[in-house]
VEXDOKE-306703 format. One line per field, with one value per residue (C-alpha): residue number from 1; residue in three letters; chain; x, y, z. Coordinates in Angstrom, 2 decimals. Layout:
% VEXDOKE-306703
num = NUM;... $
residuo = ALA;... $
cadena = A;... $
x = X;... $
y = Y;... $
z = Z;... $
***
This chain:
% VEXDOKE-306703
num = 1;2;3;4;5;6;7;8;9;10;11;12;13;14;15;16;17;18;19;20;21;22;23;24;25;26;27;28;29;30;31;32;33;34;35;36;37;38;39;40;41;42;43;44;45;46;47;48;49;50;51;52;53;54;55;56;57;58;59;60;61;62;63;64;65;66;67;68;69;70;71;72;73;74;75;76;77;78;79;80;81;82;83;84;85;86;87;88;89;90;91;92;93;94;95;96;97;98;99;100;101;102;103;104;105;106;107;108;109;110;111;112;113;114;115;116;117;118;119;120;121;122;123;124;125;126;127;128;129;130;131;132;133;134;135;136;137;138;139;140;141;142;143;144;145;146;147;148;149;150;151;152;153;154;155;156;157;158;159;160;161;162;163;164;165;166;167;168;169;170;171;172;173;174;175;176;177;178;179;180;181;182;183;184;185;186;187;188;189;190;191;192;193;194;195;196;197;198;199;200;201;202;203;204;205;206;207;208;209;210;211;212;213;214;215;216;217;218;219;220;221;222;223;224;225;226;227;228;229;230;231;232;233;234;235;236;237;238;239;240;241;242;243;244;245;246;247;248;249;250;251;252;253;254;255;256;257;258;259;260;261;262;263;264;265;266;267;268;269;270;271;272;273;274;275;276;277;278;279;280;281;282;283;284;285;286;287;288;289;290;291;292;293;294;295;296;297;298;299;300;301;302;303;304;305;306;307;308;309;310;311;312;313;314;315;316;317;318;319;320;321;322;323;324;325;326;327;328;329;330;331;332;333;334;335;336;337;338;339;340;341;342;343;344;345;346;347;348;349;350;351;352;353;354;355;356;357;358;359;360;361;362;363;364;365;366;367;368;369;370;371;372;373;374;375;376;377;378;379;380;381;382;383;384;385;386;387;388;389;390;391;392;393;394;395;396;397;398;399;400;401;402;403;404;405;406;407;408;409;410;411;412;413;414;415;416;417;418;419;420;421;422;423;424;425;426;427;428;429;430;431;432;433;434;435;436;437;438;439;440;441;442;443;444;445;446;447;448;449;450;451;452;453;454;455;456;457;458;459;460;461;462;463;464;465;466;467;468;469;470;471;472;473;474;475;476;477;478;479;480;481;482;483;484 $
residuo = MET;GLY;LYS;GLN;LEU;SER;LYS;GLN;GLN;HIS;LYS;ALA;GLN;VAL;VAL;PRO;PHE;LEU;GLN;ASP;GLY;GLN;TYR;TYR;TYR;ASN;LYS;GLY;LEU;LYS;ALA;TYR;ARG;GLU;GLN;ASN;TYR;GLN;LYS;ALA;SER;LYS;TYR;LEU;GLN;LYS;ALA;VAL;GLU;LEU;ASP;PRO;ASN;ASP;SER;VAL;LYS;LEU;SER;GLN;LEU;ALA;THR;ILE;TYR;THR;ASP;MET;GLY;LYS;TYR;SER;GLN;ALA;ASN;GLU;LEU;LEU;SER;TYR;ILE;LEU;ASP;GLU;LEU;ASP;GLU;ASN;MET;THR;GLU;CYS;HIS;TYR;PHE;MET;ALA;ASN;ASN;PHE;ALA;HIS;LEU;GLY;LEU;PHE;GLN;GLU;ALA;TYR;LYS;CYS;ALA;THR;GLU;TYR;ALA;LYS;GLN;ALA;PRO;PHE;GLY;GLU;PHE;PHE;GLU;GLU;ASN;GLU;ASP;LEU;ILE;ASP;LEU;LEU;THR;MET;GLU;GLY;ASP;ASP;GLU;GLU;PRO;PHE;LEU;LYS;ASP;PRO;ASP;ASP;LEU;ILE;LEU;LYS;GLN;ASP;ALA;ALA;LYS;SER;LEU;LEU;GLU;ASN;SER;GLN;PHE;GLU;GLU;ALA;ILE;LEU;LEU;LEU;GLU;GLU;ILE;VAL;LYS;GLU;TYR;PRO;GLU;PHE;TRP;SER;ALA;HIS;ASN;ASN;LEU;SER;LEU;ALA;TYR;PHE;TYR;ILE;GLY;GLU;VAL;GLU;LYS;ALA;LYS;ASP;TYR;LEU;GLN;THR;VAL;LEU;GLU;LYS;ASN;PRO;GLY;ASN;LEU;HIS;ALA;TYR;CYS;ASN;LEU;LEU;VAL;PHE;TYR;TYR;TYR;GLU;ARG;GLN;GLU;ASP;LYS;VAL;ASP;GLU;LEU;ALA;THR;MET;LEU;SER;THR;VAL;HIS;PRO;LEU;LEU;PHE;GLU;HIS;ARG;TYR;LYS;LEU;GLY;ALA;THR;PHE;ALA;LEU;VAL;GLY;TYR;TYR;PRO;ALA;ALA;TYR;LYS;TRP;LEU;ARG;SER;LEU;TYR;LYS;GLN;GLY;PHE;GLU;GLY;ASP;ASP;THR;PHE;TYR;TYR;TRP;LEU;SER;TYR;SER;ALA;TYR;PHE;THR;GLY;HIS;THR;VAL;PHE;ALA;GLU;GLN;THR;TRP;GLU;ARG;VAL;ILE;LYS;ASP;ASN;LYS;SER;LYS;ILE;GLY;LEU;GLU;PRO;TRP;ASN;ALA;SER;ASN;GLU;GLN;SER;ASP;MET;PRO;VAL;GLU;SER;MET;SER;LEU;GLU;ASP;ARG;LEU;TYR;GLY;ILE;PHE;MET;ALA;ILE;GLN;SER;ASN;LYS;LEU;SER;THR;PHE;LYS;THR;GLY;GLN;SER;LEU;GLN;THR;GLN;LEU;GLU;LYS;ASP;PHE;PHE;GLU;ALA;ALA;SER;ALA;ASN;SER;THR;ASP;ARG;LYS;ILE;ALA;MET;LEU;TYR;GLN;ILE;THR;ASP;ASN;LEU;TYR;GLN;LYS;ASN;ASN;HIS;GLU;GLU;LEU;LEU;LEU;PHE;ALA;PHE;GLN;ILE;LEU;VAL;LYS;ALA;TYR;LYS;MET;ASP;ILE;PRO;LEU;LYS;ASN;ASN;GLN;ALA;TRP;ALA;ALA;ALA;LEU;GLU;TYR;VAL;TRP;MET;HIS;GLU;GLU;GLN;GLN;GLU;HIS;GLN;SER;LEU;SER;GLN;THR;ASP;ILE;ALA;LYS;VAL;TYR;ASP;ILE;SER;VAL;SER;THR;VAL;ALA;LYS;TYR;VAL;LYS;MET;VAL;ARG;ASP;VAL;PHE;HIS;GLN;GLN;ASP $
cadena = A;A;A;A;A;A;A;A;A;A;A;A;A;A;A;A;A;A;A;A;A;A;A;A;A;A;A;A;A;A;A;A;A;A;A;A;A;A;A;A;A;A;A;A;A;A;A;A;A;A;A;A;A;A;A;A;A;A;A;A;A;A;A;A;A;A;A;A;A;A;A;A;A;A;A;A;A;A;A;A;A;A;A;A;A;A;A;A;A;A;A;A;A;A;A;A;A;A;A;A;A;A;A;A;A;A;A;A;A;A;A;A;A;A;A;A;A;A;A;A;A;A;A;A;A;A;A;A;A;A;A;A;A;A;A;A;A;A;A;A;A;A;A;A;A;A;A;A;A;A;A;A;A;A;A;A;A;A;A;A;A;A;A;A;A;A;A;A;A;A;A;A;A;A;A;A;A;A;A;A;A;A;A;A;A;A;A;A;A;A;A;A;A;A;A;A;A;A;A;A;A;A;A;A;A;A;A;A;A;A;A;A;A;A;A;A;A;A;A;A;A;A;A;A;A;A;A;A;A;A;A;A;A;A;A;A;A;A;A;A;A;A;A;A;A;A;A;A;A;A;A;A;A;A;A;A;A;A;A;A;A;A;A;A;A;A;A;A;A;A;A;A;A;A;A;A;A;A;A;A;A;A;A;A;A;A;A;A;A;A;A;A;A;A;A;A;A;A;A;A;A;A;A;A;A;A;A;A;A;A;A;A;A;A;A;A;A;A;A;A;A;A;A;A;A;A;A;A;A;A;A;A;A;A;A;A;A;A;A;A;A;A;A;A;A;A;A;A;A;A;A;A;A;A;A;A;A;A;A;A;A;A;A;A;A;A;A;A;A;A;A;A;A;A;A;A;A;A;A;A;A;A;A;A;A;A;A;A;A;A;A;A;A;A;A;A;A;A;A;A;A;A;A;A;A;A;A;A;A;A;A;A;A;A;A;A;A;A;A;A;A;A;A;A;A;A;A;A;A;A;A;A;A;A;A;A;A;A;A;A;A;A;A;A;A;A;A;A;A;A;A;A;A;A;A;A;A;A;A;A;A;A;A;A;A;A;A;A;A;A;A;A;A;A;A;A;A;A;A;A;A;A;A;A $
x = 99.89;99.74;102.35;100.42;97.24;99.14;100.42;96.94;95.62;98.45;97.77;94.07;94.97;97.14;94.27;91.05;88.15;85.75;86.87;83.83;83.44;84.86;88.00;88.73;87.70;90.32;92.94;92.02;92.33;95.77;96.91;95.35;97.27;100.43;99.39;99.23;96.09;96.05;96.02;93.60;91.10;91.36;90.53;87.74;86.18;86.08;84.61;81.76;81.14;80.46;78.57;77.03;74.67;77.28;77.50;80.63;82.60;81.34;82.29;85.79;86.21;85.08;87.74;90.40;89.21;89.51;93.09;93.82;92.43;89.38;86.99;84.12;84.16;84.24;81.20;79.30;79.68;78.80;75.73;74.70;74.98;72.73;70.19;69.93;71.34;71.47;70.25;71.30;74.99;75.40;79.19;78.82;77.67;80.91;83.05;81.21;81.72;85.48;85.54;83.51;85.88;88.86;87.06;86.50;82.72;82.36;78.61;78.07;80.64;78.78;75.46;76.87;78.67;75.56;73.51;75.95;75.76;71.97;71.77;74.70;75.28;77.56;78.74;82.21;83.38;81.51;84.69;86.26;82.95;82.74;86.27;85.27;82.18;84.30;86.75;83.99;82.37;85.47;86.21;89.33;91.61;89.21;86.38;84.57;82.90;84.95;81.72;80.57;77.16;74.38;73.68;75.96;77.25;73.90;72.14;74.81;74.96;71.17;71.19;73.98;72.15;68.99;70.91;72.44;69.08;67.63;70.56;71.72;75.31;77.05;75.23;76.01;79.70;79.88;78.33;80.33;83.58;82.69;81.98;85.24;87.22;85.58;85.43;88.41;87.94;84.22;84.64;80.99;81.28;84.42;82.60;79.57;81.79;83.54;80.19;79.06;82.20;81.80;78.21;79.31;82.12;85.07;86.40;89.93;88.70;86.27;89.09;91.29;88.71;88.33;92.09;92.15;89.59;91.37;94.75;93.55;90.72;91.85;89.09;86.33;83.70;81.74;84.88;85.72;82.14;82.21;85.53;84.02;81.17;83.68;85.62;82.37;81.27;84.78;84.56;87.80;86.71;89.94;89.82;86.12;86.84;89.80;87.99;84.73;86.66;88.29;84.97;83.36;85.53;84.23;81.59;80.02;78.40;76.19;72.96;74.04;77.26;75.48;73.01;75.79;77.74;74.70;73.41;76.89;77.28;73.85;74.66;77.84;76.11;77.57;74.12;74.94;76.95;74.27;71.51;73.46;73.61;70.28;68.37;70.03;68.87;65.36;65.23;66.34;63.39;65.27;62.77;64.40;63.15;62.10;65.76;66.52;63.67;64.65;68.11;66.81;64.37;67.09;69.57;66.84;65.74;69.24;70.07;67.03;64.67;61.96;58.92;60.62;61.77;58.18;56.93;59.63;58.93;55.39;56.90;58.96;55.86;53.93;56.53;57.46;55.04;57.67;59.46;56.59;58.07;61.59;61.15;64.35;62.75;62.26;65.60;65.05;65.42;68.89;70.49;67.71;66.93;69.96;69.11;70.01;72.01;74.29;75.24;78.44;78.26;79.03;76.25;73.77;74.84;74.51;70.99;70.07;71.57;69.68;66.47;67.09;67.56;64.34;62.33;61.83;63.12;59.94;61.13;63.80;61.27;58.98;60.45;64.18;66.22;69.18;71.76;74.59;74.92;76.72;73.72;71.32;73.42;73.67;69.90;69.51;71.93;69.79;66.77;68.68;68.39;71.98;74.02;77.17;79.08;81.36;78.41;76.67;79.82;80.02;76.53;77.33;80.43;78.50;75.66;78.10;79.68;76.26;75.41;78.57;78.81;76.17;77.98;77.05;80.58;81.99;79.50;80.21;83.93;83.28;81.40;84.17;86.81;84.72;83.71;87.35;88.36;85.61;86.83;90.44;89.25;90.47;88.84;86.04;86.16;85.70;83.14;84.00;87.64;86.79;84.32;86.85;89.60;87.34;86.33;89.92;91.34;88.49;89.09;92.81;92.78;89.59;88.97;92.33;91.01;90.49;94.10;94.30;92.05;94.28;93.98;93.53;90.50;88.89;89.66;87.65;84.68;84.50;85.60;88.55;92.29;94.66;96.74;93.64;92.87;96.44;96.23;92.99;94.00;96.94;94.56;92.21;95.07;96.47;93.10;92.69;96.01;95.38;92.57;94.84 $
y = -14.01;-10.57;-9.27;-10.69;-9.00;-5.76;-5.94;-6.55;-3.61;-1.42;-2.52;-1.69;1.86;2.56;2.98;4.47;2.16;5.09;7.86;10.11;13.75;14.96;12.89;14.60;17.96;17.68;16.57;19.57;22.00;20.63;21.12;24.59;25.62;24.43;26.67;23.68;24.95;22.37;19.48;21.32;21.86;18.19;17.01;19.58;18.59;15.01;16.16;18.09;15.23;13.04;15.78;17.91;19.75;20.78;24.56;24.79;22.46;24.26;27.62;26.38;25.12;28.55;30.17;27.93;28.80;32.49;32.01;30.17;33.10;31.12;33.90;32.90;29.29;30.52;32.71;29.88;27.87;30.81;31.59;27.93;28.01;31.06;29.89;26.22;25.50;28.35;31.86;32.96;32.33;36.08;36.10;34.60;38.02;39.61;36.88;37.24;41.02;40.52;38.03;40.28;43.15;40.98;40.21;43.90;43.49;46.45;46.89;43.26;43.67;46.74;44.90;42.02;44.34;46.42;43.24;42.05;45.43;45.17;41.62;41.74;45.40;44.27;41.03;39.52;41.36;44.64;46.77;45.12;45.42;49.16;49.59;47.69;49.85;52.99;51.68;50.83;54.25;56.42;58.92;58.79;61.58;62.38;62.67;59.82;57.30;54.14;52.19;51.20;52.04;50.17;46.73;47.35;43.79;42.17;44.17;43.40;39.73;39.36;41.11;38.86;35.76;36.85;37.40;33.92;32.29;34.01;32.92;36.51;35.42;38.31;40.84;38.72;38.67;42.48;42.74;39.87;41.34;44.52;42.59;40.60;43.78;45.56;42.51;40.37;37.80;37.26;33.75;33.19;35.88;34.23;30.90;32.44;34.31;31.06;29.40;32.33;32.15;28.40;28.77;31.07;28.72;30.63;27.52;28.75;31.94;29.87;27.64;30.66;31.99;28.58;28.33;31.71;30.49;27.20;28.91;31.63;29.74;26.07;23.60;25.76;23.10;25.10;25.59;21.87;20.97;23.43;22.00;18.51;19.73;21.30;18.05;16.18;18.34;18.28;14.47;14.20;10.94;10.27;13.66;13.21;9.91;11.34;14.43;12.60;10.05;12.86;14.63;11.38;11.60;15.08;15.36;18.85;20.31;22.93;22.14;24.35;22.38;19.02;20.19;21.44;18.19;15.96;17.87;17.85;14.10;13.60;15.81;13.85;10.50;9.45;8.54;6.55;9.48;11.91;9.89;9.71;13.49;14.50;11.82;12.86;16.44;15.21;13.15;16.18;18.19;20.27;22.18;22.60;23.91;21.85;21.45;19.76;17.25;16.79;15.53;13.61;11.75;10.98;9.73;7.66;6.07;5.16;3.59;1.33;3.36;3.46;4.11;6.96;8.39;8.40;10.06;12.70;13.38;14.35;17.21;18.27;18.48;20.29;23.06;23.09;21.82;22.28;19.16;16.90;14.30;14.51;11.68;9.75;6.49;8.00;6.92;8.76;12.04;11.18;14.07;16.62;16.28;18.26;21.86;24.04;26.45;23.56;22.57;23.62;25.84;22.99;20.91;23.74;24.31;20.59;20.75;23.57;21.69;18.48;20.46;21.74;18.22;17.01;20.11;21.16;24.70;25.96;24.62;27.31;30.03;29.12;26.65;27.22;30.40;31.10;32.20;33.81;35.87;33.00;30.71;33.35;33.82;30.07;29.79;32.50;30.64;27.53;29.60;30.95;34.45;34.98;37.87;36.59;34.64;32.92;31.68;30.52;28.59;27.10;25.73;24.45;22.62;20.78;20.06;18.62;16.51;15.30;14.08;11.93;10.80;11.70;10.23;12.33;12.44;13.54;16.40;17.55;17.44;19.47;22.17;22.33;22.90;25.23;27.50;27.78;28.52;31.12;32.91;32.72;34.43;31.56;31.72;29.18;28.48;25.31;23.43;20.10;20.40;21.42;18.54;16.03;17.29;17.26;13.66;12.59;14.28;12.98;9.43;9.65;11.72;10.53;7.09;5.33;2.17;4.08;5.16;3.03;5.57;7.47;10.99;9.41;7.52;10.60;12.63;10.12;10.31;14.10;14.28;16.61;16.34;14.72;17.91;19.88;17.33;17.61;21.42;21.45;18.59;20.75;23.66;21.48;19.94;23.38;24.41;21.09;21.39;25.06;23.91;21.94 $
z = 201.37;202.94;200.50;197.56;198.73;199.21;195.63;194.30;196.28;195.02;191.45;191.81;192.80;189.76;187.27;188.67;187.91;187.57;185.21;185.22;184.24;187.56;187.02;183.69;185.13;187.88;185.33;183.19;186.11;186.93;183.32;183.32;186.44;184.68;181.73;179.41;177.70;174.93;177.37;179.66;176.85;175.87;179.41;179.86;176.53;177.76;181.07;179.46;177.05;180.08;181.97;179.18;181.56;184.10;183.76;185.94;183.69;180.58;182.05;182.86;179.30;178.04;180.25;178.74;175.23;176.11;177.29;174.03;172.02;170.87;171.78;169.50;170.74;174.34;173.74;172.11;175.33;177.56;175.49;175.69;179.49;179.74;177.15;178.06;181.52;184.02;183.21;186.71;186.02;185.53;185.31;181.83;180.62;181.83;180.31;176.99;177.08;177.38;174.52;172.23;173.02;172.00;168.72;168.07;168.38;170.70;170.44;171.47;174.25;175.52;175.52;177.57;179.98;180.65;181.06;183.71;185.47;185.42;186.75;189.20;190.21;193.05;191.51;191.76;188.65;189.06;189.23;186.19;184.39;185.08;183.71;180.58;180.04;180.48;177.90;175.42;175.69;175.84;173.07;170.99;169.82;167.00;169.51;167.80;170.12;170.50;170.43;166.93;165.53;167.33;165.94;162.96;162.73;163.50;160.78;158.21;159.16;158.87;155.50;154.20;155.43;153.65;150.39;150.62;151.33;148.27;146.06;145.54;145.84;144.11;146.31;149.39;148.47;148.39;151.85;153.35;151.99;153.85;157.06;157.07;156.38;159.32;161.60;160.52;163.29;162.78;161.41;160.54;157.86;156.45;156.24;154.54;152.12;151.28;150.51;148.37;146.24;145.91;144.72;141.87;140.87;142.38;144.10;144.77;146.45;148.47;149.70;150.48;152.92;154.55;154.88;156.63;159.14;159.79;160.21;162.59;164.29;164.35;164.93;163.43;162.76;160.18;158.10;158.15;157.21;154.30;153.14;153.18;150.97;148.56;148.28;147.70;144.79;143.33;143.52;145.47;147.05;148.94;150.62;151.38;153.12;155.01;156.27;157.00;159.07;161.02;161.61;162.77;165.92;166.77;169.53;169.39;172.49;170.88;169.04;166.15;165.68;165.89;163.25;160.96;161.32;160.82;157.79;156.22;156.69;155.09;152.12;151.32;151.82;155.20;156.47;159.66;161.06;159.90;161.55;164.81;165.24;163.70;165.58;168.86;168.28;167.52;170.72;172.75;171.43;168.86;166.72;163.34;160.03;157.00;156.00;159.33;158.87;155.22;156.12;159.12;156.86;154.30;156.89;158.57;155.30;154.16;157.53;157.47;159.68;157.03;159.22;161.04;157.69;156.44;159.62;159.44;155.77;156.70;158.70;155.67;153.47;156.18;156.25;152.57;149.92;147.19;148.49;147.37;145.02;146.48;148.99;149.82;148.63;145.18;143.73;140.46;142.35;143.64;141.76;141.92;145.62;146.69;147.58;144.60;146.74;147.83;144.26;142.57;139.50;137.08;138.68;138.18;134.57;133.96;135.41;133.03;130.11;130.90;131.28;127.77;126.44;128.07;127.10;130.71;130.48;132.09;135.45;135.47;134.77;137.66;140.09;140.17;140.34;138.10;140.62;138.65;135.52;133.83;134.43;133.14;129.99;129.49;129.81;127.18;124.90;125.23;124.24;121.23;122.67;123.75;122.40;124.11;121.49;124.03;126.06;122.91;121.95;125.46;124.95;121.44;122.69;125.41;122.99;120.47;123.20;124.36;120.85;120.77;124.40;126.98;129.98;133.04;134.49;131.14;130.87;134.42;133.64;130.50;132.39;134.95;132.26;130.09;132.96;133.97;130.36;130.09;133.22;132.01;128.81;126.63;123.16;122.73;119.02;116.96;119.04;117.37;118.45;121.99;122.35;120.99;123.29;126.33;125.72;125.06;128.20;130.35;129.10;129.91;133.10;134.77;133.21;133.36;131.73;128.46;128.00;124.84;123.08;120.67;119.28;115.86;117.17;118.65;115.50;113.43;115.82;115.54;111.88;112.45;111.87;114.35;114.52;115.54;118.25;119.55;119.65;121.65;123.91;125.02;125.73;127.77;129.74;130.51;131.94;133.74;135.56;136.26;138.57;140.88 $
***
């Protein structure tokens, strides 16, 4: 009997019945001492998930991130500690200064170092801090200050953000290119540059910048969220499902990351996940802008929280009267309720085209900006004012296609191909042939059930020869596969 009891007691000690934040914190410290940073970060992430307001655990996780070279992520945690948890944890300023120095953001490093010197003149790291300040202010061989111009990055970043918000994408690209060249590890600029290229239809360039971020800063949540949006607008449903499933296991600590994740889930239609994060922010007193309440209302409505959605929508209208009529319960606005700046180029061209068909061109003169030169030229072509023959032909092809088959997915496919052909400088001649080839390729590539449609059939519909159809089908397919 005694032996049996002893075995039971021994068994009870094998697996701790209480695995709280401190348990994972201790496991993380052990892995950290063994220099297994990957395992240490995993345990510390679990620890801070269980104890999100424990500044010591958050600081230790930031230290691990620093040792892993994840300087931006470390500083996000340190900034969160100072702003939200413990402003008297002065050593965070010194740690942030070191991280900024590693990123090449010397002005920011200098600010943090001098703030530490001010708040803790005889603190634990005062000697190291003095050495860092000396290093940041030393002169090089060319007698130029090592420290960069005051607020250089902040000024440029704010200017780029303003350009993006005002849909001045081409101007934003020029500035963001300058920022990433000067600050190659400032990942926020890479992400914004990726979005800017996506908005003007340069999808491959957009993905290249995201790939750079994900290769050099693995786990960058903003990059993954942007990639999910790209897949969504490219209608790569399998990749959307795969990446959304992966992101659903992520548990961000920072408000900014929770907002980004929730808004992204809402945009791609994963409303339960969106509601989880946006609602949690709301309950914690997060004061967002009208865009935050917009997505919160949508995710609430489409998860059955109708009353809360209606209450939240009142906040949207209070902050932005232009959203009147775009309520989530107004199903007819399903396409138009997406923010214009989040749409792909083919979506925006399709919107212009449909406005033309419904005689609502005035909406683009007063209520909606034309974001790229291509859109402006296309608008002029619709108004019969275009002097660009290729753009005029692009419009004629889509118009011809619309008269024969006005299926929305077909028209979006057509814009995707035609924009690519336009940028590849492929001649856009014979609008009947282009329209016929676009419909034929779409039927066979995108609508597998229509593979019985022959080139002879499509030639009869568009009143052209079979040989002409075959010639243009090859051109369209070449462009189509060029996109992959």
